[in-house]
C-alpha positions as CSV (number, residue, x, y, z in Angstrom):
1,M,-6.1,5.8,23.6
2,Q,-9.1,6.8,21.5
3,I,-9.1,5.8,17.9
4,E,-10.9,7.7,15.0
5,S,-10.7,6.6,11.4
6,F,-11.4,8.2,8.1
7,P,-10.7,7.2,4.5
8,F,-7.2,7.4,3.1
9,S,-8.5,9.5,0.2
10,R,-9.6,12.3,2.6
11,T,-6.0,12.8,3.8
12,K,-4.9,14.0,0.4
13,S,-1.6,12.3,1.2
14,F,-1.6,9.2,-1.0
15,S,-1.2,8.6,-4.7
16,K,-3.9,7.5,-7.1
17,L,-2.1,4.1,-7.5
18,F,-2.2,3.5,-3.8
19,L,-5.9,4.5,-3.4
20,D,-6.9,2.3,-6.4
21,Y,-4.9,-0.6,-5.0
22,I,-6.5,-0.6,-1.6
23,S,-9.9,-0.4,-3.2
24,G,-9.1,-3.4,-5.3
25,S,-9.4,-1.6,-8.6
26,V,-9.8,-3.9,-11.6
27,S,-7.2,-1.9,-13.5
28,L,-4.5,-3.2,-11.1
29,Q,-5.6,-6.8,-11.2
30,P,-2.9,-7.9,-13.7
31,F,-0.2,-6.6,-11.5
32,V,-1.0,-8.6,-8.3
33,S,-1.3,-12.2,-7.2
34,V,-4.1,-11.3,-4.8
35,F,-5.4,-8.1,-3.3
36,P,-4.8,-7.8,0.4
37,E,-7.6,-9.8,2.1
38,I,-7.2,-12.4,4.8
39,T,-8.8,-15.3,3.0
40,S,-6.9,-14.6,-0.2
41,I,-3.6,-14.3,1.6
42,E,-4.1,-17.6,3.5
43,K,-4.8,-19.4,0.2
44,L,-1.3,-18.4,-1.1
45,T,0.1,-21.2,1.1
46,T,-1.1,-23.7,-1.5
47,Q,1.4,-22.2,-4.0
48,I,4.2,-21.9,-1.4
49,E,3.9,-25.5,-0.2
50,T,4.8,-26.8,-3.7
51,R,8.2,-24.9,-3.5
52,N,11.3,-26.3,-1.9
53,F,12.7,-24.2,0.9
54,D,15.9,-25.0,2.8
55,R,14.1,-24.6,6.1
56,N,17.0,-26.2,8.1
57,T,19.6,-23.7,6.8
58,L,17.2,-20.8,7.3
59,S,16.5,-21.8,10.9
60,T,20.2,-22.4,11.6
61,V,21.2,-19.0,10.2
62,I,18.6,-17.1,12.2
63,R,19.6,-19.0,15.4
64,K,23.3,-18.1,14.9
65,Q,22.4,-14.4,14.3
66,Y,20.4,-14.4,17.6
67,E,23.3,-16.1,19.4
68,K,25.7,-13.5,18.0
69,A,23.4,-10.7,19.3
70,S,23.2,-12.5,22.7
71,I,19.4,-12.3,22.8
72,L,18.4,-15.9,22.1
73,D,15.7,-17.0,24.6
74,E,13.4,-19.9,24.8
75,K,10.4,-18.1,23.2
76,T,12.5,-17.0,20.3
77,L,14.2,-20.4,19.9
78,K,10.7,-22.0,19.6
79,L,9.8,-19.6,16.8
80,I,13.1,-20.3,15.0
81,E,12.7,-24.1,15.3
82,S,9.1,-23.9,14.0
83,L,10.5,-22.6,10.7
84,K,11.6,-26.1,10.0
85,E,8.0,-27.3,9.9
86,K,6.4,-27.5,6.5
87,N,3.1,-26.0,7.7
88,T,4.9,-22.8,8.9
89,Y,4.8,-19.7,6.8
90,T,6.0,-16.1,7.2
91,V,4.7,-12.6,7.0
92,T,7.5,-10.1,6.3
93,T,8.3,-6.5,6.4
94,G,11.7,-4.8,6.1
95,H,13.4,-1.5,6.5
96,Q,16.8,0.3,6.5
97,L,18.8,0.2,9.7
98,Q,17.8,3.6,10.9
99,L,19.0,4.6,14.3
100,A,16.4,4.0,17.0
101,G,14.0,2.9,14.3
102,G,13.8,6.2,12.5
103,P,10.3,7.5,11.5
104,L,7.1,6.2,13.2
105,F,6.1,4.2,10.2
106,F,9.0,1.8,11.1
107,T,7.0,0.9,14.2
108,F,3.7,0.8,12.3
109,K,5.1,-1.6,9.7
110,I,6.3,-4.1,12.3
111,L,3.1,-3.9,14.3
112,T,1.0,-4.4,11.1
113,T,3.1,-7.5,10.3
114,I,2.6,-8.9,13.8
115,R,-1.2,-8.2,13.6
116,L,-1.5,-9.9,10.2
117,A,0.4,-13.0,11.3
118,E,-1.8,-13.1,14.4
119,E,-5.0,-12.9,12.3
120,L,-3.8,-15.6,9.9
121,N,-2.9,-17.9,12.8
122,K,-6.6,-17.9,13.7
123,K,-7.5,-19.7,10.4
124,G,-6.4,-23.3,11.2
125,D,-3.5,-25.6,11.6
126,K,-1.0,-23.5,9.7
127,K,1.4,-21.3,11.6
128,F,2.5,-17.8,10.5
129,I,5.5,-16.0,11.9
130,P,6.1,-12.3,11.6
131,I,9.6,-11.5,10.2
132,F,11.5,-8.2,10.2
133,W,14.0,-8.2,7.3
134,L,17.1,-6.0,8.0
135,A,18.0,-4.0,4.9
136,S,21.6,-4.5,6.0
137,E,23.0,-4.4,2.4
138,D,21.8,-0.9,1.8
139,H,24.8,1.5,1.5
140,D,23.0,4.9,1.6
141,I,24.4,6.0,5.0
142,E,23.0,9.5,4.8
143,E,19.4,8.0,5.0
144,I,20.0,6.2,8.3
145,N,22.5,8.2,10.3
146,N,20.2,10.7,11.9
147,I,17.1,11.1,14.0
148,S,14.9,14.1,14.7
149,L,13.8,14.7,18.3
150,F,11.8,17.7,19.5
151,D,12.7,19.7,16.4
152,K,16.4,19.0,16.8
153,E,18.3,16.7,14.4
154,F,21.0,14.4,15.7
155,K,23.5,13.1,13.1
156,W,26.0,10.3,13.4
157,S,29.1,10.6,11.2
158,P,30.7,7.1,11.1
159,D,34.4,6.9,10.2
160,I,34.2,5.0,6.9
161,D,36.1,4.7,3.7
162,G,34.2,4.0,0.5
163,T,30.5,2.9,0.5
164,P,30.2,-0.1,2.8
165,V,26.9,-1.8,3.5
166,S,25.2,-0.3,6.5
167,G,25.0,-3.5,8.4
168,S,28.7,-3.7,8.7
169,L,29.2,-0.3,10.2
170,S,30.9,-0.3,13.5
171,T,28.8,1.1,16.4
172,G,32.0,2.2,18.2
173,G,31.4,5.9,17.4
174,L,27.8,6.0,18.7
175,Q,28.5,6.8,22.3
176,E,28.7,10.6,21.6
177,F,25.6,10.5,19.4
178,F,23.5,8.9,22.0
179,S,25.0,11.0,24.8
180,Q,23.4,14.0,23.0
181,V,20.1,12.2,22.7
182,F,20.2,11.3,26.4
183,E,20.5,14.9,27.3
184,L,17.1,15.5,25.8
185,L,15.6,12.6,27.8
186,R,16.8,14.0,31.1
187,G,14.0,14.3,33.6
188,S,11.4,12.5,31.4
189,R,9.1,10.1,33.1
190,Y,10.6,7.0,31.4
191,E,14.1,8.3,31.0
192,T,15.6,5.2,32.7
193,E,13.7,2.7,30.6
194,L,14.5,4.4,27.3
195,K,18.2,4.9,28.1
196,K,18.4,1.2,29.0
197,L,16.7,0.2,25.7
198,L,19.0,2.4,23.6
199,T,22.2,1.6,25.6
200,S,21.7,-2.2,25.5
201,S,20.8,-2.0,21.8
202,Y,23.6,0.2,20.4
203,L,26.2,0.6,23.1
204,D,26.5,-2.9,24.5
205,S,29.8,-4.7,23.9
206,C,28.2,-7.4,21.7
207,S,26.6,-4.8,19.4
208,R,29.7,-4.7,17.2
209,N,28.0,-3.6,14.1
210,L,24.7,-1.9,13.1
211,S,23.0,-5.2,12.0
212,V,23.5,-6.7,15.5
213,A,22.5,-3.4,17.2
214,T,19.3,-3.1,15.1
215,T,18.5,-6.7,15.8
216,R,18.8,-6.1,19.5
217,F,16.8,-2.8,19.3
218,V,13.9,-4.4,17.3
219,S,13.8,-7.5,19.5
220,Q,13.7,-5.5,22.7
221,L,11.2,-2.9,21.5
222,F,8.8,-5.6,20.5
223,K,9.8,-8.1,23.2
224,D,6.2,-8.9,24.2
225,F,5.3,-10.0,20.7
226,P,6.3,-13.0,18.5
227,L,8.7,-11.6,16.0
228,L,11.9,-12.8,14.3
229,V,14.6,-10.6,12.8
230,I,16.7,-11.8,9.9
231,D,19.9,-10.4,8.4
232,S,19.9,-11.7,4.8
233,N,23.5,-10.7,4.2
234,D,24.7,-14.2,5.0
235,P,26.7,-16.6,2.8
236,S,24.4,-19.5,3.5
237,L,21.3,-17.6,2.6
238,K,22.9,-16.1,-0.5
239,R,23.8,-19.7,-1.5
240,M,20.0,-20.3,-1.8
241,F,19.8,-17.4,-4.3
242,V,22.5,-18.7,-6.7
243,D,20.2,-19.8,-9.4
244,V,18.6,-16.4,-9.7
245,L,22.0,-14.7,-9.6
246,H,23.1,-16.9,-12.5
247,K,19.9,-16.2,-14.4
248,E,20.3,-12.5,-13.9
249,T,23.8,-12.3,-15.2
250,E,23.1,-14.8,-18.1
251,T,19.9,-13.2,-19.4
252,G,19.2,-9.9,-17.6
253,F,15.7,-11.2,-17.1
254,S,14.7,-8.7,-14.4
255,Y,15.2,-5.7,-16.7
256,E,13.0,-7.1,-19.5
257,E,10.3,-8.3,-17.2
258,A,10.1,-5.1,-15.0
259,K,10.3,-2.9,-18.0
260,T,7.4,-4.7,-19.6
261,T,5.3,-4.5,-16.5
262,T,6.1,-0.9,-15.8
263,S,5.1,0.0,-19.4
264,Q,1.8,-1.8,-18.8
265,L,1.3,0.1,-15.6
266,E,1.9,3.4,-17.4
267,Q,-0.6,2.4,-20.1
268,A,-3.1,1.8,-17.3
269,G,-2.5,5.4,-16.2
270,Y,0.1,4.9,-13.4
271,S,3.8,5.7,-12.9
272,G,6.5,3.3,-12.0
273,Q,8.2,3.9,-8.6
274,A,11.5,2.1,-8.9
275,S,14.2,2.7,-11.6
276,I,15.1,-0.4,-13.6
277,R,18.7,-1.1,-14.7
278,E,19.9,-3.5,-17.3
279,L,21.5,-5.5,-14.5
280,N,20.0,-5.3,-11.1
281,L,22.9,-6.4,-8.9
282,F,25.7,-4.9,-6.7
283,Y,29.1,-6.2,-5.8
284,I,30.1,-6.2,-2.2
285,N,33.7,-6.2,-0.8
286,E,35.1,-5.1,2.6
287,S,34.7,-1.4,1.9
288,N,32.2,-0.9,-0.9
289,R,28.9,-1.9,-2.4
290,E,29.2,-1.0,-6.1
291,R,26.7,-1.3,-8.9
292,I,27.5,-3.8,-11.6
293,D,27.1,-2.6,-15.1
294,K,27.0,-4.7,-18.3
295,D,28.7,-3.7,-21.5
296,G,28.2,-6.4,-24.2
297,R,29.7,-9.5,-22.7
298,T,31.7,-7.6,-20.1
299,F,30.6,-6.9,-16.5
300,R,32.3,-4.3,-14.4
301,T,31.7,-2.4,-11.2
302,L,30.8,1.3,-11.4
303,T,34.4,2.4,-10.5
304,G,36.0,-0.3,-12.7
305,S,37.7,-1.9,-9.7
306,K,36.3,-5.3,-10.7
307,E,35.7,-6.7,-14.1
308,W,34.4,-10.1,-15.4
309,D,33.6,-11.8,-18.7
310,K,30.5,-14.0,-18.8
311,D,32.2,-17.1,-17.6
312,S,34.2,-15.5,-14.8
313,I,31.2,-13.8,-13.2
314,Q,29.4,-17.1,-13.2
315,T,32.3,-18.8,-11.5
316,E,32.5,-16.1,-8.8
317,I,28.8,-16.3,-8.2
318,E,29.1,-20.1,-7.7
319,E,32.1,-19.8,-5.4
320,H,31.2,-16.6,-3.5
321,P,27.5,-15.7,-3.8
322,E,27.8,-13.6,-0.7
323,R,29.7,-11.0,-2.8
324,F,26.6,-10.3,-4.9
325,S,23.8,-8.1,-3.6
326,P,20.3,-7.6,-5.2
327,N,19.0,-4.1,-5.8
328,V,15.5,-2.8,-5.2
329,I,14.2,-4.9,-8.2
330,L,15.6,-8.3,-7.1
331,R,15.6,-7.9,-3.3
332,P,11.9,-8.9,-3.1
333,V,12.7,-12.0,-5.1
334,Y,15.6,-12.9,-2.8
335,Q,13.2,-12.7,0.1
336,Q,10.7,-15.0,-1.5
337,V,13.4,-17.5,-2.5
338,I,14.6,-18.0,1.1
339,L,11.3,-17.5,3.0
340,P,8.0,-19.4,2.8
341,N,6.4,-16.0,2.7
342,V,2.7,-15.2,2.0
343,A,2.7,-11.4,2.5
344,Y,4.9,-8.4,2.4
345,I,3.9,-5.3,4.4
346,G,5.1,-2.0,3.0
347,G,4.3,1.7,2.7
348,P,2.8,3.4,-0.3
349,A,6.1,3.7,-2.2
350,E,6.8,0.0,-1.6
351,V,3.4,-1.0,-2.8
352,A,4.0,1.0,-6.0
353,Y,7.3,-0.7,-6.8
354,W,6.2,-4.2,-5.9
355,L,3.5,-3.8,-8.6
356,Q,6.3,-3.5,-11.2
357,L,7.6,-6.9,-10.2
358,K,5.0,-9.7,-10.9
359,G,6.7,-10.7,-14.2
360,V,10.1,-10.7,-12.5
361,F,8.8,-13.2,-9.8
362,E,7.3,-15.4,-12.5
363,K,10.5,-15.6,-14.5
364,A,12.5,-16.3,-11.3
365,G,10.1,-19.1,-10.3
366,A,9.2,-17.4,-7.0
367,V,5.7,-17.0,-5.5
368,F,4.5,-13.4,-5.7
369,P,3.1,-12.7,-2.2
370,A,0.2,-10.5,-1.2
371,V,1.4,-6.9,-0.9
372,V,-0.3,-5.4,2.2
373,H,-0.1,-1.7,3.0
374,R,1.0,-0.9,6.5
375,N,-1.1,1.0,9.0
376,S,-0.9,4.8,8.6
377,A,-1.7,7.0,11.6
378,M,-1.4,10.4,13.3
379,I,-0.9,10.7,17.0
380,V,-2.4,13.7,18.7
381,E,-2.9,14.7,22.3
382,K,-6.6,15.2,23.3
383,K,-5.9,18.6,24.7
384,M,-4.5,19.8,21.3
385,L,-7.5,18.2,19.5
386,D,-9.9,20.0,21.8
387,K,-8.2,23.3,21.0
388,I,-8.4,22.7,17.3
389,E,-12.1,21.7,17.5
390,K,-12.8,24.9,19.4
391,T,-11.7,26.9,16.4
392,G,-14.3,25.1,14.3
393,V,-11.7,23.3,12.2
394,A,-12.2,19.6,11.6
395,I,-9.1,17.5,12.0
396,E,-9.2,16.3,8.4
397,D,-9.1,20.0,7.3
398,L,-5.5,20.1,8.6
399,F,-4.5,17.9,5.7
400,T,-4.7,20.9,3.4
401,Q,-1.7,23.2,2.8
402,E,-1.1,25.6,5.6
403,E,-1.9,28.9,3.7
404,E,-5.0,27.3,2.2
405,L,-6.0,26.2,5.7
406,V,-5.5,29.6,7.2
407,T,-7.2,31.4,4.4
408,S,-10.3,29.1,4.6
409,F,-10.4,29.6,8.4
410,V,-10.2,33.4,8.2
411,K,-12.8,33.7,5.5
412,K,-15.1,31.4,7.4
413,H,-14.9,33.7,10.4
414,A,-15.1,37.0,8.6
415,S,-18.0,37.7,6.2
416,Q,-16.7,41.2,5.1
417,I,-13.7,40.1,3.1
418,D,-15.3,38.1,0.3
419,L,-15.9,40.4,-2.7
420,S,-17.2,37.6,-5.0
421,N,-20.7,39.2,-5.1
422,E,-19.4,42.6,-5.8
423,K,-17.1,41.4,-8.6
424,E,-20.1,39.5,-10.1
425,K,-22.2,42.7,-10.0
426,V,-19.5,44.8,-11.6
427,S,-19.1,42.2,-14.4
428,E,-22.8,42.2,-15.0
429,H,-23.1,46.0,-15.1
430,F,-20.0,46.4,-17.3
431,Q,-21.5,44.2,-20.0
432,S,-23.6,47.2,-21.0
433,V,-20.5,49.3,-21.3
434,I,-18.9,46.6,-23.5
435,M,-22.1,46.5,-25.7
436,K,-22.2,50.3,-26.1
437,A,-18.5,50.3,-27.1
438,E,-19.1,47.6,-29.7
439,K,-22.1,49.4,-31.2
440,T,-20.2,52.7,-31.4
441,D,-17.0,51.2,-32.8
442,P,-16.3,47.4,-32.9
443,T,-12.6,48.1,-32.4
444,L,-13.3,49.5,-28.9
445,K,-14.7,46.2,-27.6
446,P,-11.3,44.7,-26.7
447,A,-10.4,47.9,-24.9
448,A,-13.6,47.7,-22.8
449,E,-13.0,44.1,-22.0
450,A,-9.5,44.9,-20.9
451,E,-10.8,47.6,-18.7
452,L,-13.2,45.1,-17.0
453,K,-10.3,42.8,-16.4
454,R,-8.3,45.7,-14.9
455,I,-11.1,46.5,-12.5
456,I,-11.6,42.9,-11.4
457,H,-7.8,42.6,-10.9
458,S,-7.9,45.7,-8.7
459,M,-10.8,44.2,-6.7
460,D,-8.8,41.0,-6.3
461,A,-5.8,42.9,-5.0
462,F,-8.1,44.8,-2.5
463,E,-9.7,41.5,-1.4
464,H,-6.2,40.3,-0.6
465,K,-5.6,43.4,1.5
466,L,-8.8,42.7,3.4
467,L,-7.7,39.1,3.9
468,R,-4.3,40.2,5.2
469,A,-6.0,42.6,7.6
470,E,-8.4,40.0,8.8
471,K,-5.5,37.5,9.4
472,H,-3.9,40.2,11.5
473,K,-7.2,40.8,13.4
474,Q,-7.5,37.0,14.1
475,E,-3.8,36.7,14.7
476,Q,-4.1,34.6,17.9
477,S,-6.4,32.0,16.4
478,V,-4.4,31.9,13.2
479,N,-1.1,31.4,15.1
480,Q,-2.7,28.6,17.1
481,L,-3.9,27.0,13.9
482,R,-0.4,27.3,12.4
483,K,1.2,25.7,15.4
484,A,-1.2,22.8,15.3
485,K,-0.6,22.3,11.6
486,Q,3.2,22.4,12.1
487,K,3.1,20.0,15.1
488,L,0.9,17.4,13.4
489,F,2.5,17.8,9.9
490,P,6.3,18.4,10.6
491,G,8.0,19.4,7.4
492,N,4.5,19.8,5.8
493,G,4.3,16.0,5.6
494,L,2.6,13.2,7.5
495,M,3.8,12.9,11.1
496,E,4.7,9.2,10.6
497,R,7.4,10.1,8.1
498,Q,9.1,12.6,10.5
499,E,8.4,11.8,14.1
500,T,10.1,8.9,15.9
501,I,8.8,6.6,18.6
502,L,11.2,8.1,21.2
503,P,9.1,11.0,22.4
504,Y,6.1,8.8,23.0
505,Y,8.2,6.1,24.7
506,M,9.7,8.7,27.1
507,K,6.3,10.0,27.9
508,F,4.1,6.8,28.0
509,G,6.7,4.1,28.5
510,P,7.0,0.6,26.9
511,G,3.2,0.2,27.3
512,F,2.7,2.6,24.5
513,I,3.8,-0.1,22.0
514,H,0.9,-2.2,23.3
515,E,-1.5,0.7,22.8
516,L,-0.3,1.1,19.2
517,Y,-0.7,-2.6,18.7
518,K,-4.3,-2.4,19.7
519,A,-4.9,0.3,17.2
520,M,-3.3,-1.5,14.2
521,E,-5.4,-3.5,11.7
522,P,-4.2,-6.7,10.0
523,V,-5.2,-5.2,6.7
524,P,-5.7,-1.5,7.2
525,A,-9.0,-0.1,5.9
526,S,-8.6,3.5,6.9
527,F,-6.2,6.2,8.2
528,K,-6.1,6.3,12.0
529,L,-6.2,9.3,14.3
530,L,-4.7,8.1,17.7
531,I,-5.8,10.4,20.5
532,T,-3.7,10.2,23.7
533,E,-4.5,11.4,27.1
534,E,-2.0,13.2,29.4
535,A,0.5,10.7,30.8
């Protein structure tokens, strides 16, 4: 695999906040603990080592989860046991439980986490373990129940009542879903290996729910790398979060802190990514995850199925913390309360909402980690790249909108359709007409100016006709360019947000994960173009 790099800014695909953040802009200094840089990240261990973590419980919970998933081996057990050691720290990323990993950035996030931990492990006697945090408490099923493969969308419709958390979903109905996927794999070079991966992850008898299935999938996809998966929806882990749950229901601290920080971000010229509620918690029961609203001294779920006064909600938190679930504002704090974590790896949107949270962390007494942007990349076959280059179009030109790209291409290859010089000459000559009109009768000047505008408008319309004719004349090249644009930017967005790992796995096999790993940077400095040869 060949690798080419170019600045994130030249992709025209990232926000001003993101670009300023990765450049270490002084305007964002108040919103971070440290900017993403290896030495600064490693120094965060001095803050973390002063905090008390229940490492034994953490290790025990993860071990039980791996035993439940029937994938506990000696290598994994050694990683789990090392969490008990005071000089062990974590590097974390997380994502929703999307089937087969979902978009490519899922894979990029995990590989970035592995690479960063590996780089930090070179620094001395401290140990850093990469962690994948299952977003098992999320309840937006429509975001995770589908995958796109070869321009065809496959959708799973689980038989559910209410709005259960995604991790609890039974995998019993996935056989038909994956049978359709397997049909598209038929005859591919690595059909057997990919079917085995998906079957053992999602259709195995021990994969009773989506949390276990995703744990098995991630563990097998990245089996050659040190990585631990954690499902935080666990009573023992929630017990560690009780103090923050009490504080949130007693004072609503996260709302005030996040609101203040977001206001400061806006004053600095940026926009907040995450919405902030007066109370940033959900309530979980067997069939629902419901938002908790506060009305004076009364707390109630969105549907009104559950209601508390201030004392009764504190009692239930103490007795059953597993029934309370943090939303997007408090989930990062939960992570930092139970993990000795130095860095979180996220995409551009995650970077943006983490920058709203520094005050929330400080009020919760948790260490605000380094927020590291994941690698971002486009995968392109060399033969397609060669075809694009033969047209005279640079790969970075493809980041422009399709019609803008085509128009620029056609104009570049046809000198007869640009009427700019002619319009300029007409305007110059018409100035004498306007002057004569004004001298004869000043009231005629507006009419003369309007006539000039009409003529220029007519020339614009004719120029458009010339362009349309030239597009037709260059139809073959234009169509080739459009196909390349649509292939590399499905849905007119970055490939990594649409494509999955499956077509590359079926073509290049499990070794492709290693190729991607080599292309990833611990702290990405640029956007990557990954050029593959024919398999």
